[in-house]
C-alpha atoms as one frame of an Amber mdcrd trajectory, in Angstrom:
protein
  26.592  -3.458  10.588  29.037  -2.023   8.090  32.696  -1.065   8.255  31.572
   2.366   9.453  29.494   0.901  12.278  25.863   0.170  12.895  23.084   1.656
  10.804  19.297   1.585  10.952  16.857   1.309   8.071  13.298   1.784   9.280
  10.176   3.855   8.996   9.294   6.596  11.450   6.742   4.560  13.477   9.390
   1.916  14.207  12.336   4.246  14.865  12.300   3.854  18.662  11.997   0.071
  18.356  14.894  -0.005  15.880  17.112   2.093  18.156  16.304  -0.086  21.175
  17.010  -3.169  19.075  20.371  -1.741  18.000  21.362  -0.850  21.575  20.511
  -4.381  22.730  22.536  -5.902  19.889  25.560  -3.782  20.819  25.219  -4.746
  24.477  24.950  -8.460  23.591  28.115  -8.179  21.490  29.925  -6.549  24.419
  28.730  -9.237  26.838  29.828 -11.977  24.444  33.304 -10.416  24.307  33.670
 -10.275  28.096  32.257 -13.767  28.706  29.455 -12.489  30.871  27.337 -14.710
  33.101  24.279 -13.742  31.051  23.145 -16.459  28.656  23.684 -14.621  25.383
  22.024 -17.387  23.381  18.705 -16.732  25.143  18.947 -13.040  24.302  19.860
 -13.911  20.714  16.758 -16.129  20.465  14.624 -13.233  21.648  16.300 -10.921
  19.136  15.492 -13.437  16.418  11.860 -13.458  17.586  11.850  -9.669  17.230
  13.308  -9.902  13.717  10.661 -12.461  12.784   7.870 -10.333  14.276   9.113
  -7.242  12.417   9.126  -9.239   9.188   5.562 -10.352   9.834   4.518  -6.761
  10.557   6.105  -5.707   7.254   4.130  -8.426   5.446   0.889  -7.367   7.148
   1.474  -3.688   6.327   2.204  -4.565   2.697  -1.032  -6.581   2.539  -2.982
  -3.720   4.122  -1.596  -1.353   1.496  -2.744  -3.704  -1.261  -6.167  -4.035
   0.364  -6.380  -0.238   0.582  -5.631   0.035  -3.130  -8.354  -2.523  -3.816
 -10.843  -0.643  -1.652 -10.044   2.593  -3.491 -10.585   0.895  -6.841 -13.854
  -0.669  -5.705 -15.074   2.673  -4.312 -14.253   4.434  -7.579 -16.125   1.768
  -9.540 -19.162   2.004  -7.227 -19.153   5.802  -7.568 -18.992   5.512 -11.373
 -21.909   3.060 -11.394 -23.911   5.361  -9.129 -23.225   8.284 -11.485 -24.358
   6.121 -14.431 -27.591   5.273 -12.604 -28.246   8.936 -11.755 -27.617   9.928
 -15.362 -29.940   7.232 -16.715 -32.696   8.199 -14.258 -32.377  11.874 -15.227
 -32.534  10.975 -18.917 -35.656   8.830 -18.388 -37.315  11.592 -16.358 -36.573
  14.155 -19.096 -37.948  11.833 -21.760 -41.133  11.207 -19.788 -41.595  14.933
 -19.152 -41.191  15.845 -22.824 -43.443  13.114 -24.176 -46.127  13.333 -21.528
 -47.996  10.264 -20.468 -51.760   9.989 -21.220 -53.871   9.783 -18.121 -51.242
  11.230 -15.813 -51.536  14.922 -16.823
Protein backbone atom coordinates (compact mmCIF):
# COMPACT_ATOMS: atom_id res chain seq x y z
CA UNK A 1 0.00 0.00 0.00
CA UNK A 2 1.20 3.49 -0.83
CA UNK A 3 -0.11 6.96 -0.08
CA UNK A 4 -2.17 6.68 -3.27
CA UNK A 5 -3.74 3.39 -2.19
CA UNK A 6 -3.22 -0.25 -2.93
CA UNK A 7 -1.23 -1.48 -5.90
CA UNK A 8 -0.49 -4.88 -7.40
CA UNK A 9 2.77 -6.12 -8.87
CA UNK A 10 2.31 -9.51 -10.50
CA UNK A 11 2.53 -11.47 -13.69
CA UNK A 12 -0.47 -12.20 -15.87
CA UNK A 13 -1.01 -15.81 -14.68
CA UNK A 14 -1.32 -14.61 -11.08
CA UNK A 15 -3.42 -11.49 -11.72
CA UNK A 16 -6.71 -12.97 -10.48
CA UNK A 17 -5.01 -14.37 -7.37
CA UNK A 18 -3.39 -10.98 -6.68
CA UNK A 19 -6.71 -9.14 -7.03
CA UNK A 20 -8.48 -11.61 -4.74
CA UNK A 21 -5.64 -11.27 -2.25
CA UNK A 22 -5.93 -7.48 -2.34
CA UNK A 23 -9.71 -7.56 -1.85
CA UNK A 24 -9.31 -9.86 1.16
CA UNK A 25 -6.64 -7.60 2.66
CA UNK A 26 -8.93 -4.57 2.30
CA UNK A 27 -11.82 -6.45 3.88
CA UNK A 28 -9.63 -7.60 6.80
CA UNK A 29 -8.54 -4.00 7.39
CA UNK A 30 -12.18 -2.89 7.43
CA UNK A 31 -13.15 -5.66 9.85
CA UNK A 32 -10.25 -4.76 12.14
CA UNK A 33 -11.46 -1.15 12.20
CA UNK A 34 -15.03 -2.10 13.14
CA UNK A 35 -14.02 -4.70 15.75
CA UNK A 36 -15.80 -7.49 13.97
CA UNK A 37 -16.56 -10.86 15.56
CA UNK A 38 -14.36 -12.51 12.93
CA UNK A 39 -10.96 -13.57 14.26
CA UNK A 40 -8.77 -11.35 12.09
CA UNK A 41 -5.59 -13.02 13.33
CA UNK A 42 -6.68 -16.34 11.78
CA UNK A 43 -7.29 -14.62 8.45
CA UNK A 44 -3.93 -12.86 8.74
CA UNK A 45 -2.21 -16.22 9.31
CA UNK A 46 -3.84 -17.56 6.16
CA UNK A 47 -2.76 -14.46 4.24
CA UNK A 48 0.78 -15.05 5.45
CA UNK A 49 0.55 -18.65 4.22
CA UNK A 50 -0.48 -17.30 0.82
CA UNK A 51 2.46 -14.87 0.79
CA UNK A 52 4.81 -17.71 1.69
CA UNK A 53 3.33 -19.98 -0.99
CA UNK A 54 3.63 -17.23 -3.61
CA UNK A 55 7.27 -16.75 -2.64
CA UNK A 56 7.88 -20.47 -3.01
CA UNK A 57 6.18 -20.46 -6.41
CA UNK A 58 8.44 -17.58 -7.46
CA UNK A 59 11.50 -19.58 -6.35
CA UNK A 60 10.31 -22.67 -8.23
CA UNK A 61 9.60 -20.66 -11.40
CA UNK A 62 13.04 -19.05 -11.20
CA UNK A 63 14.64 -22.50 -10.83
CA UNK A 64 12.62 -23.82 -13.78
CA UNK A 65 13.84 -20.92 -15.89
CA UNK A 66 17.44 -21.74 -14.98
CA UNK A 67 16.85 -25.42 -15.75
CA UNK A 68 15.35 -24.44 -19.10
CA UNK A 69 18.45 -22.40 -19.92
CA UNK A 70 20.60 -25.39 -18.99
CA UNK A 71 18.52 -27.71 -21.17
CA UNK A 72 18.85 -25.31 -24.10
CA UNK A 73 22.62 -25.18 -23.65
CA UNK A 74 22.89 -28.96 -23.38
CA UNK A 75 20.70 -29.42 -26.49
CA UNK A 76 22.85 -26.99 -28.46
CA UNK A 77 26.00 -28.82 -27.39
CA UNK A 78 24.51 -32.22 -28.32
CA UNK A 79 23.46 -30.85 -31.72
CA UNK A 80 26.97 -29.48 -32.31
CA UNK A 81 28.52 -32.84 -31.40
CA UNK A 82 26.10 -34.63 -33.71
CA UNK A 83 27.04 -32.25 -36.55
CA UNK A 84 30.74 -32.93 -35.84
CA UNK A 85 30.11 -36.68 -36.02
CA UNK A 86 28.18 -36.35 -39.30
CA UNK A 87 30.95 -34.22 -40.77
CA UNK A 88 33.67 -36.68 -39.71
CA UNK A 89 31.72 -39.63 -41.13
CA UNK A 90 31.21 -37.81 -44.44
CA UNK A 91 34.91 -36.96 -44.61
CA UNK A 92 35.90 -40.59 -43.92
CA UNK A 93 33.45 -41.85 -46.54
CA UNK A 94 34.85 -39.41 -49.13
CA UNK A 95 38.40 -40.45 -48.32
CA UNK A 96 37.55 -44.14 -48.64
CA UNK A 97 35.75 -43.55 -51.94
CA UNK A 98 38.66 -41.62 -53.45
CA UNK A 99 41.37 -44.02 -52.33
CA UNK A 100 39.50 -47.23 -53.02
CA UNK A 101 40.05 -50.24 -50.87
CA UNK A 102 41.68 -53.38 -52.39
CA UNK A 103 39.42 -56.38 -52.36
CA UNK A 104 36.22 -54.40 -51.96
CA UNK A 105 35.88 -53.09 -55.56
